[in-house]
N, C-alpha and C positions, 0 to 999 in steps of 0.2 A: 769562494775561498779567500781567506784573509791572511795577511802576513803579520806575525806576532813576534815581538822581541822580548826575551826573558831577561830578567835581572840575574846576572851570574857573578860568581866570586871575582874579586879584583884580579887582573892579570889574565883572565880567561877570555879567549876570543868569543865574542857575542854569537849566539845562535839565532838563526832565523827559522822559525817554525812555520811550515805551510801545511794547512789542512788539505789533504788530497783525497781522490776517490772521493769535494763538497757535494759528493754523493758518496771523492772518493775516491780518484782513484783517488781513489779513493782512497783516502783516505789519509793516514798522516804520513807525510814525508818530512824528514828533518835532514837538513844538510848544512854545511858550513856556509858562511856569508857569501863566498864567491860562487857557490854552486846554485844558490837560489834563483839566479837569473835564468837558469836553464829549465826550471820547472814551469809547467803550464800556468797561465796567469789566473788571477782571481775570478775572472769572468768565465772560465771554462766550464764551470759546473762539474769539476772533477775532484771533489773532496768527499769524505765519508759523511753522508747525510741520508735522509729518508729516500731521496731519489736513487742514490747508489744502491741502497739496500733492496730497492725494487727489482734490480737486475737478477736477484737470486730467486725470484718467483715464489713458488710454494714451499721452498726450503726455509724452515724457520729456525733450525739449529744445526750447527756444524763446527768442526775445527779443521784447519788446513795450514799448510805452509804456502806462503805467497812470495812471489818475487816481482817487484816493480822495476821497470826499466824505462828510462826516458831516452829517446833516440832522436837524432837530428834528421834533416831532410835526406841525407845520404845513408841513413840508418846506422850511423856511427853512434855508439853508446856515450851518452852524456852522464848518466847516473844509473847505478844499479843498487836496489835496496831490498834485501831479503827480510822477511818478517813472519811472525806467527799471527794467523788470522782466526778469530773466534766470533761466532754470531749466535745470538739467542733472542728470539722474538723482537727483532728490529734493532737490538743493541749490538754494537760492534766493538771488539777489543783487538788492538794491534800491539804486538810485542816486538820492539825494534832494538837491535844491537847495532849501534852506530859503527862499531869496530869492523862490522861486516860490509859496510857501505863502500862502494867504489865510485870514484869520480876524479877526473883529472884536476879539478879545482878544489878538492877536499884534501888538504895537505896532511901527511902523517903527523906532523907536529900539532895540528888542530885536534886530531883524534886522541893523541897522547894527552893533550891538556884536558880534554873532556873526561878521559878515563881517570886522570889524576884527581879531577874535581868530583868524580862520582856521578857524572852526567852522561856517560856513554850508553846507558840503557834507558829507553823510554817506553812507556806504556801509554797508548792513547785509547780512551774509552768514549765512544759516542753513545749518549743517553737521550734519545728523542723524547722520552717521557718527562725528562727534566729540562729539556731544551738546552743542553749544555754538552761540551766535550771536555773531558778531563785529560790533562797532560800530566803523567805521573813519573817521577824520577826515583826509582827504588834505592839507588845508590846514596841519595841524601834525604830519603824519606820525606819528600816534598811533592806538591802537586800544584798545577795551575788550572783554573776554571775558565773556559772560553764559552761565552754566551752564544746561543744560536742567533744568527742574523735575522732581521726582520723578514728578508726575502725568503729564507728557509722556512720560517714559521708560517708565513702566508701560503707558501707553496704546499706545505704539508696539510694545512687546514682546509684548503680548497680540494684536496684529494688528488692523488697521483695515479695516472693511468699509463700503462706500458703498451706500446705499439711495436710489433715485431714483423719483419719481412725477411723471408729466406734468401740467402745469397748462394747457397749450394751446400755440399757436403765436404767434410774434411776429417782427418784423423790426427789427434794430438796425444802424445804419450800412450799410444795404443788404444785410446778411447775413440769410438766413432762419434763424430760431432756434426750438428747442423750449424752452419755459420749464418748468423742473423744480424741484420741491421736493426738496432733497437733505439727507440726514442721514448723517453719518459716525459709526459706532459702534465702540467698543472692548469686546470681550467683552459685546456686546448693550447696553452703556450708551452713550447718545448723548453725543458729545464736540463735535459741531459741527452746526449746522443753518443752511441758507441757501436762498435762491432763486436759481437759476442759469439764465442764458440760453446754451444750447449751440448754437453756429453750425454748421449741418449742412453748410455748404460749407467749413468749416475744421476738419475732423476732430472735430467736436462740441466744439470748444474753447469754454470758458466765457468768452465776451467780456464778460459782466457778472455780478458776484456781489453779492448783497445780503443783509445780515444785520441783524437787529433786536435791540435790547435796551432795555428800558423804553420811554422816549419817543423814543429816537434810532434812526436808520437809518444804517448804514454801507454805502456802495456803492463797489465797485471796477469801473471800466470800462476795458477793454483796446482799444487800437487799434494799427495797424502791426504785427500779429502775423506773425512770421517763424519758420518751422520749420527753424531752423538749429542746429547743434551749437556752442555757445559754447566758447571756450578754457577748459580746466580751471583755468588760472592765475587766471582772474577770480574764483575762489572761494577764493583763498589770501590771507593777510595779507602785504603786501610785507615782505621780511625786514629792511629797514632801519627799519621803523616801531617806535616804542617802545610799551610796554604801560602803559596808564593804570591806576592802582590807586586 
């Protein structure tokens, strides 16, 4: 996962964009400058990429609500980020409303500035077929294109294999789950490790994914999971949007 700085309007506090769940958590998290230090480092393998998508097993299409939390060693919350999560054939879309983010270091004034600039809503689209991730800002009809790293490309080309070992049974949100330790490997080298709660009544869907790095724990929790096929257009950048450079 890499750290990216966007060009923003004069007077607006710079944003630091972290690709999370670089499988992912996954995926994308966006926070104010002061909050970025709390997120897992770039080497964690926790951004939205092919390895992260591998955690969903045979499920190739779904929509869900997701909540990502970053906790410190005492399990105190450092960051909370709700989002809409959509997957179709390896492509992932995250819809994030930054006004819903919670962090001690994310000042209300920063969120107010983002909203005023039309950058409080973010859509992140992972496109493995094009080897890019799009960061889209609907409020200003603009987007940024982030190229897939060489390491991500090589890992995907070598093929990814998932290894799972049971840790016991649990119940989350009323769903019976098998708690598993999961390792995703590329050419026998581990590229992602996580603890996953697979709901047996939801096609073994991973309703919770937990990853650790140093003293922090990153946890993604899914609710309102629907096994429907989303429109392929949801994974495209609107043609009228401008390219931010």
